[in-house]
C-alpha positions in Angstrom: -55.1 14.8 3.1 -52.8 11.8 4.1 -49.2 12.4 5.1 -46.9 10.1 3.5 -43.4 9.3 5.2 -40.3 9.2 3.2 -38.9 5.9 2.8 -36.2 5.0 5.5 -33.3 4.6 2.9 -34.3 7.9 1.0 -34.5 9.9 4.2 -30.9 8.3 5.5 -29.4 9.4 2.2 -30.9 13.0 2.6 -29.5 13.3 6.1 -26.0 12.1 5.0 -25.9 14.9 2.2 -27.2 17.7 4.3 -25.2 16.8 7.7 -22.3 19.3 8.1 -18.9 18.0 7.3 -16.7 17.3 10.5 -14.0 19.8 11.0 -10.7 18.4 9.7 -9.1 19.0 12.9 -11.5 16.8 14.8 -10.9 13.8 12.6 -8.5 11.3 13.8 -6.3 9.0 11.6 -8.9 6.3 12.2 -11.7 8.5 11.2 -9.9 9.5 8.0 -9.0 5.9 7.3 -12.6 4.8 7.6 -13.9 7.4 5.1 -11.3 6.3 2.7 -12.3 2.9 3.0 -15.8 3.8 2.2 -14.5 5.2 -1.1 -12.5 2.0 -1.7 -15.6 -0.1 -0.9 -17.8 1.9 -3.2 -15.6 1.0 -6.2 -15.8 -2.8 -6.0 -17.1 -4.3 -9.1 -19.7 -7.1 -9.3 -17.2 -9.7 -9.5 -15.5 -8.7 -6.4 -12.5 -6.9 -7.9 -11.3 -3.6 -6.9 -9.5 -2.4 -9.9 -6.9 0.8 -9.6 -3.3 0.2 -11.0 -4.2 -3.5 -11.8 -7.0 -5.9 -11.3 -5.4 -8.7 -9.0 -2.8 -6.6 -7.3 -5.0 -3.6 -6.6 -7.8 -5.9 -5.3 -5.1 -7.4 -2.8 -3.8 -4.4 -1.7 -7.5 -3.1 -1.1 -8.0 -6.1 1.1 -5.1 -5.2 3.2 -6.2 -1.5 3.5 -9.8 -2.3 4.4 -8.7 -4.7 7.1 -6.1 -1.9 8.4 -9.0 0.6 8.5 -11.2 -2.1 10.4 -14.2 -1.6 8.3 -15.6 -3.2 5.0 -16.0 -7.1 6.1 -18.6 -7.8 3.2 -16.3 -6.0 0.7 -13.2 -8.0 1.9 -15.2 -11.2 1.7 -16.2 -10.6 -2.0 -12.6 -9.5 -2.8 -11.0 -12.6 -1.4 -13.6 -14.7 -3.4 -12.3 -13.0 -6.5 -8.7 -13.6 -5.6 -9.4 -17.2 -4.8 -10.8 -17.7 -8.3 -7.9 -15.9 -9.8 -5.5 -18.4 -8.0 -7.5 -21.3 -8.9 -7.4 -20.3 -12.6 -3.5 -20.0 -12.6 -3.8 -16.2 -12.9 -1.6 -15.3 -9.7 1.9 -16.0 -10.8 5.2 -14.3 -9.9 6.6 -13.8 -6.6 5.4 -10.2 -6.4 1.8 -10.9 -7.2 2.0 -14.0 -5.1 3.2 -11.9 -2.3 0.4 -9.5 -2.4 -2.3 -12.1 -2.3 -0.6 -13.8 0.7 -0.6 -10.6 2.6 -4.3 -10.0 1.6 -5.2 -13.5 2.8 -3.4 -13.4 6.1 -4.7 -9.8 6.9 -8.2 -11.0 6.5 -7.7 -14.1 8.7 -7.3 -16.8 5.8 -4.9 -19.4 5.3 -2.6 -18.8 2.3 -1.5 -22.4 2.4 -5.0 -23.5 1.3 -6.2 -20.8 -0.9 -7.7 -21.4 -4.4 -6.4 -25.1 -4.3 -2.8 -23.6 -4.0 -0.2 -23.2 -1.3 1.1 -20.0 -2.1 3.6 -19.7 0.6 5.3 -22.9 -0.8 5.2 -21.3 -4.2 7.2 -18.3 -2.9 9.3 -20.4 -0.8 10.3 -22.8 -3.9 11.6 -19.9 -5.9 13.7 -18.9 -3.0 15.8 -22.1 -3.4 16.9 -21.0 -6.8 19.3 -18.4 -5.7 19.8 -15.3 -3.2 16.8 -13.6 -4.5 13.3 -15.0 -4.9 13.8 -16.4 -8.3 15.8 -15.3 -11.4 15.1 -11.8 -12.4 13.1 -11.0 -9.5 13.0 -7.1 -9.1 14.0 -5.4 -5.8 10.2 -4.5 -5.1 9.0 -8.0 -5.7 11.8 -9.4 -3.4 10.5 -7.3 -0.6 6.9 -8.3 -1.4 7.9 -12.1 -1.2 9.8 -11.5 2.2 6.9 -9.6 3.7 4.6 -12.5 2.4 6.6 -15.0 4.0 6.8 -13.2 7.4 2.9 -12.6 7.2 2.6 -16.5 6.9 4.9 -17.2 9.7 7.7 -18.4 7.7 11.3 -17.2 8.1 12.8 -16.0 4.9 16.3 -17.3 4.1 19.3 -15.3 5.2 20.5 -15.3 1.5 17.3 -13.7 0.5 17.5 -11.0 3.3 21.3 -10.4 2.4 20.4 -10.0 -1.2 17.9 -7.3 -0.5 20.1 -5.5 2.0 23.0 -5.6 -0.4 20.8 -4.1 -3.4 20.8 -0.7 -1.6 22.2 2.2 -3.5 25.0 4.4 -2.1 22.6 7.2 -1.3 20.6 5.0 1.2 17.5 4.1 -1.2 16.9 1.2 -3.4 16.0 1.2 -7.3 13.3 -0.8 -8.4 14.8 -3.3 -10.9 17.8 -4.7 -9.0 21.0 -4.2 -7.2 23.6 -1.5 -8.2 25.3 -2.2 -11.4 28.8 -1.2 -12.6 28.9 2.3 -13.9 25.9 3.5 -11.8 26.0 6.6 -9.7 25.1 6.9 -6.0 21.4 6.9 -6.9 21.7 3.6 -9.0 21.4 5.7 -12.2 23.6 5.2 -15.4 22.2 8.3 -17.0 19.4 9.4 -19.1 18.6 6.0 -20.5 18.2 4.4 -17.3 14.6 4.4 -16.1 15.1 3.3 -12.7 17.0 5.2 -10.0 16.5 5.1 -6.3 12.9 5.7 -5.4 10.8 6.1 -2.4 8.4 3.3 -2.9 10.9 0.6 -3.4 13.2 1.9 -0.6 9.9 1.9 1.8 9.1 -1.7 0.8 12.6 -2.7 1.4 12.9 -1.1 4.8 9.7 -3.0 5.9 10.7 -6.2 4.7 14.2 -6.0 6.3 12.7 -4.7 9.7 9.7 -7.4 9.6 12.1 -10.2 8.9 14.8 -9.0 11.4 17.2 -8.8 8.5 20.6 -7.4 8.3 21.0 -3.7 8.8 21.6 -1.8 5.5 24.8 0.0 4.9 23.2 3.2 4.8 20.7 4.5 7.2 17.5 4.7 4.9 16.0 7.8 6.6 18.9 9.8 5.1 17.6 9.0 1.6 14.1 9.9 2.9 15.3 13.3 4.1 17.2 14.1 1.0 14.6 13.3 -1.5 11.6 14.8 0.4 9.6 17.5 -1.3 10.4 20.5 0.8 7.4 22.6 -0.4 4.5 20.2 0.2 6.1 18.2 3.0 5.4 14.6 1.6 7.3 12.5 -0.9 7.1 12.0 -4.5 8.4 8.7 -6.4 12.1 9.6 -7.4 14.6 12.2 -8.2 13.2 14.9 -10.4 9.5 13.7 -9.6 9.5 14.7 -6.0 6.0 16.4 -5.8 4.1 15.0 -3.0 1.9 12.0 -4.0 -0.3 10.1 -1.7 1.1 6.6 -2.5 4.7 7.8 -2.1 4.1 9.6 1.1 2.1 6.8 2.7 4.6 4.1 2.0 7.4 6.4 3.5 5.4 7.0 6.6 5.0 3.2 7.0 8.7 2.9 6.6 9.4 5.4 9.4 7.0 3.4 11.7 8.8 0.1 10.9 12.1 1.8 11.8 10.5 3.0 15.1 11.1 6.6 14.1 8.8 9.7 14.1 8.3 11.0 10.7 9.5 14.5 9.8 7.3 17.5 11.1 4.4 18.2 8.5 4.8 14.9 6.6 1.6 13.4 8.2 -0.4 16.6 7.3 1.1 16.5 3.7 -0.7 13.2 3.2 -3.9 14.4 5.0 -4.0 17.4 2.7 -4.7 15.1 -0.3 -7.9 13.9 1.0 -11.2 14.8 -0.1 -13.0 14.5 3.4 -16.7 14.5 2.4 -16.2 11.4 -0.1 -13.2 10.1 1.6 -11.0 9.6 -1.4 -7.6 10.8 -1.9 -5.9 12.5 -4.8 -2.9 11.1 -6.4 -1.0 14.3 -6.2 -1.0 18.2 -6.9 -1.5 20.0 -10.1 -0.4 23.4 -9.4 -2.2 24.8 -6.3 -4.9 22.3 -6.9 -5.1 18.5 -6.0 -5.9 16.2 -8.7 -8.9 14.3 -8.9 -10.2 11.5 -6.5 -8.0 8.4 -7.2 -8.8 4.9 -6.2 -5.0 3.6 -6.2 -4.0 6.6 -4.2 -6.8 6.0 -1.6 -5.9 2.2 -1.2 -2.4 3.4 -0.6 -3.1 6.0 1.7 -4.9 4.1 4.3 -2.0 2.3 6.0 0.2 5.4 5.9 -2.6 7.5 7.6 -2.4 4.8 10.4 1.1 4.6 10.2 1.0 0.7 9.9 3.7 -0.9 8.3 3.4 -4.3 6.3 2.5 -7.0 6.8 -0.8 -5.9 8.3 -1.7 -8.6 10.8 -3.9 -8.9 14.0 -6.5 -6.6 12.8 -10.2 -7.2 11.8 -12.5 -5.6 9.4 -15.8 -5.4 11.0 -19.2 -4.4 9.5 -19.6 -2.6 6.2 -17.5 0.4 5.2 -19.4 3.6 5.5 -21.4 5.0 2.7 -20.3 8.5 1.8 -21.8 11.1 -0.8 -20.2 10.5 -4.3 -17.0 12.5 -5.1 -17.8 15.7 -7.1 -16.9 15.6 -10.5 
């Protein structure tokens, strides 16, 4: 009887499935980030896109996260090819989207001044000349993205752009998504039930990182006071805004990045709150909690969690994605 050997690829897959899962206590932040990167890489489409909350924006975010994790070079290369095609075809417009793509290109070691036949840095900088903010109608969130992109590319934002962002702070120490405080709004920048935007953790974290990266003016109120007040006291992390404070991966990761940008240690238990949302075997993160259980594996949450796990503020520079991301078992349905 002839004994036949299993093909090497099949044997490797079997060994991966049956090997014991490392104890969570033995996994470092880098280990967890690599596993998350494996899940992100597995979601890449044939055209190079990694689509979570959006196609272009999420692909750019994924590039930054993979570089932060230090793995996934082939995935990053295909994602950049996709982004370059979108720039060449005129699909990357607006300060926010341009800011995300610039940060992705710089993180991966490319030149955003020569990307898809466009100087994206000049495109952002030209809008800066139109007023204190980066173009008429620019949101606070996009303003922060534009400033971070300029810093990533080695270009100093104007003093007026930085002042506009600092002055957009709400009285509670946070920032709201859409714009500076308006007459009649309360300390949370809310004018009542019809106002969909109040101070939120995501915009606040981005504003903090932008002002710190650009050495901008100090805000009137210490932003950590806002983070302390809005924190989820049950789970230990952060949700999006007032009334929606249940810990979610994206918000918690961004706040951890903001604490790192400020040079501060985050509150006790907040890092564990982010880790508790990870499915270790497949690397993915849940977006949040549903009762006592985590919600399902979520690509956008996993992309956002990686820099938070590593406590790396934006912009991410000076890191290299080497080799492919790890191949992990598929997440259970």
